[in-house]
C-alpha positions in Angstrom: 16.7 3.8 15.8 17.8 3.9 12.1 15.6 2.8 9.2 18.7 1.2 7.6 18.5 -2.6 8.3 14.8 -2.6 9.0 12.5 -5.1 7.2 9.8 -3.6 4.9 7.0 -5.8 3.8 5.1 -4.5 0.7 2.0 -6.1 -0.7 1.5 -5.8 -4.4 5.2 -4.9 -4.5 6.1 -6.4 -7.8 5.0 -3.5 -10.0 3.7 0.0 -10.2 3.4 2.0 -7.0 4.4 -1.0 -4.9 7.6 -1.5 -6.8 8.5 2.2 -6.4 7.9 2.0 -2.7 10.1 -1.0 -2.4 12.8 0.7 -4.3 12.6 3.8 -2.1 13.0 1.7 1.0 15.9 -0.2 -0.5 17.7 3.0 -1.2 17.6 3.7 2.5 19.1 0.4 3.3 16.0 -1.6 4.3 15.7 -5.3 3.6 12.7 -5.8 1.3 9.8 -8.3 1.1 8.0 -8.3 -2.2 4.7 -9.9 -1.4 2.6 -10.4 -4.6 0.1 -12.7 -6.2 2.5 -13.1 -9.2 5.4 -15.2 -8.2 7.4 -14.8 -11.4 7.2 -11.0 -11.4 7.8 -10.7 -7.6 10.9 -12.8 -7.9 12.2 -10.6 -10.8 11.5 -7.4 -8.7 13.2 -8.9 -5.7 16.2 -9.6 -7.8 16.3 -6.0 -9.0 16.0 -4.8 -5.5 19.1 -6.8 -4.4 21.1 -4.8 -6.9 20.7 -1.9 -4.4 22.9 -3.9 -2.0 20.1 -5.0 0.4 18.6 -8.4 1.0 15.2 -9.1 -0.6 12.7 -11.9 -0.4 9.8 -12.6 -2.8 6.8 -14.3 -1.3 3.6 -15.3 -3.1 0.5 -14.0 -1.4 -3.2 -13.8 -1.8 -4.1 -11.1 0.6 -7.7 -12.1 0.7 -6.8 -15.6 2.1 -5.9 -15.9 5.8 -4.0 -19.1 5.1 -1.9 -17.5 2.4 -1.2 -14.4 4.5 -0.2 -16.4 7.5 2.1 -18.5 5.3 3.8 -15.5 3.8 4.4 -13.8 7.1 5.8 -17.1 8.5 8.3 -17.2 5.6 9.4 -13.7 6.2 10.0 -14.3 9.9 12.0 -17.5 9.2 14.3 -15.4 7.0 14.5 -12.1 8.8 13.2 -12.7 12.3 11.3 -9.3 12.3 9.0 -7.0 10.3 9.3 -3.3 11.0 7.3 -1.8 8.2 4.1 -3.0 6.5 2.8 -1.3 3.4 -0.7 -2.5 2.4 -0.6 -1.6 -1.3 -2.2 -4.6 -3.0 -5.4 -3.7 -4.8 -7.6 -4.4 -7.8 -10.4 -2.7 -9.7 -13.5 -4.1 -11.3 -15.4 -1.0 -12.5 -19.0 -0.6 -13.4 -22.0 1.5 -12.4 -23.8 0.2 -9.4 -26.9 -1.1 -11.2 -24.6 -3.2 -13.5 -22.0 -4.2 -11.0 -22.0 -8.0 -10.4 -22.0 -9.1 -6.8 -18.9 -11.2 -7.4 -17.1 -8.0 -8.6 -18.1 -6.2 -5.5 -16.9 -9.0 -3.3 -13.6 -9.5 -5.2 -12.6 -5.8 -4.8 -13.6 -5.6 -1.1 -11.8 -8.9 -0.3 -8.5 -7.8 -1.9 -8.5 -4.1 -1.1 -10.0 -4.0 2.4 -10.0 -7.5 3.9 -6.4 -7.9 2.7 -5.4 -4.9 4.7 -7.1 -6.4 7.8 -5.5 -9.8 7.4 -2.0 -8.5 6.7 -2.2 -5.9 9.5 -3.4 -8.6 11.9 -0.3 -10.7 11.2 2.1 -7.7 11.3 0.6 -6.4 14.6 1.4 -9.7 16.3 5.0 -9.3 15.4 5.3 -5.6 15.9 3.7 -5.8 19.4 6.4 -8.1 20.6 9.0 -5.8 19.1 7.2 -2.7 20.7 7.8 -1.0 17.3 6.2 -0.9 13.9 5.0 1.2 11.1 1.9 0.4 9.1 1.1 2.5 6.0 -2.1 1.7 4.0 -2.6 2.9 0.4 -6.1 4.5 0.1 -7.2 6.8 -2.7 -8.7 10.2 -3.4 -11.9 8.4 -4.4 -12.4 7.4 -0.8 -13.2 11.1 -0.2 -14.7 12.2 -3.5 -16.3 9.1 -4.8 -16.0 8.2 -8.5 -18.7 7.1 -11.0 -18.3 3.4 -11.9 -16.1 2.6 -8.9 -18.6 2.0 -6.0 -16.7 -1.1 -4.9 -13.3 0.5 -5.2 -14.4 3.7 -3.5 -16.0 1.8 -0.7 -13.0 -0.4 -0.2 -10.6 2.6 0.0 -13.0 4.5 2.4 -13.0 1.4 4.6 -9.2 1.5 4.7 -9.4 5.0 6.3 -11.6 3.8 9.2 -9.5 0.7 9.6 -6.3 2.8 9.7 -7.6 5.1 12.4 -8.8 2.2 14.5 -5.5 0.4 14.2 -3.7 3.6 15.3 -5.9 3.9 18.4 -5.6 0.3 19.4 -1.8 -0.1 19.1 -0.2 3.3 19.7 0.8 2.1 23.2 2.8 -0.7 21.6 5.0 1.7 19.6 3.0 1.0 16.4 1.8 3.8 14.1 -0.8 3.4 11.4 -1.3 5.9 8.7 -2.7 6.1 5.1 -1.6 7.6 1.9 -4.3 8.6 -0.5 -3.0 9.1 -4.1 -4.9 11.0 -6.7 -4.2 10.5 -10.4 -0.8 8.8 -10.7 1.0 8.0 -13.9 0.7 4.3 -14.3 -0.1 1.8 -17.1 -3.8 2.6 -16.6 -3.4 6.3 -17.2 -1.0 5.7 -20.1 -3.8 3.9 -21.9 -6.1 7.0 -21.7 -6.5 9.2 -24.8 -4.8 12.6 -24.8 -8.3 14.3 -24.6 -9.3 12.4 -21.5 -5.9 13.1 -19.9 -6.3 16.8 -20.5 -9.8 16.9 -19.1 -8.6 15.0 -16.0 -5.7 17.4 -15.5 -8.2 20.4 -15.4 -9.4 19.1 -12.0 -5.9 19.1 -10.6 -4.5 22.5 -9.4 -1.0 21.4 -10.0 -1.9 20.8 -13.6 -0.3 17.3 -13.9 -0.5 13.8 -12.8 1.6 12.5 -9.9 4.3 9.9 -10.2 4.7 6.6 -8.3 7.8 8.2 -6.7 5.5 10.9 -5.2 3.5 8.2 -3.5 6.7 6.4 -2.4 8.1 9.5 -0.8 5.0 9.9 1.4 5.1 6.3 2.4 8.7 6.4 3.4 8.2 9.6 5.4 5.4 8.0 7.5 7.7 4.9 8.0 10.7 6.7 9.4 11.5 6.3 13.1 11.3 10.1 13.3 7.6 10.0 12.3 6.6 8.1 15.5 4.3 10.9 16.7 2.2 10.8 13.5 -0.5 8.2 13.6 -4.1 7.8 12.4 -3.5 10.3 9.7 -4.2 10.4 5.9 -1.6 12.1 3.7 -3.1 13.2 0.4 -0.9 13.0 -2.6 -3.0 14.5 -5.3 -1.7 17.8 -6.6 -4.5 19.7 -4.8 -7.3 17.8 -6.5 -8.9 17.2 -3.0 -8.3 19.5 -0.1 
């Protein structure tokens, strides 16, 4: 089986890491689904993806809503008739120390970051089980393993993804479906760009490679785990962090 012509569904695919992942798949000839809460931005990204010579579909999705998720997957099946790759990338942060964290901020992060992976995986597995083939890649984080002050909700959501990934792998390996996670460290994004030079230098001291990663570094790992040739790799976490966590 070739990856060219497969359908890759990327949540949070309109910007940042998700957009880089979508572009990497498009370069390999995959048809791309940009699933994002922002319909205008997702449509723009889908249009850019089409310039790579592949088909692309933008769907609006709230990954925390089962109704929205079901509707998005239905739209994709109506257009493409299959989904081969699911990348659960959508995520948010609402940072604060535990004692000051609002309950609604805890719930919002867990609903998007963890419940969203569950709901999207559930829909994808139904489709992939019938195909007897599928690749699920969940975007976790280095903070799932190290923790991070001010990110109790985010760290918990990403740690939950690891357990969910391993359970998915065990339950559906017999159906030809693999489930793996990629755990990025500090990646150059709009968030890191906003940091002062001093803060950036202090953060880099904790990274043996001495620099932040790029969105392409994450995309490369996701693509590797999604290849047909990676079918004997499941239930694993690939750390993309420059040696920050080993």
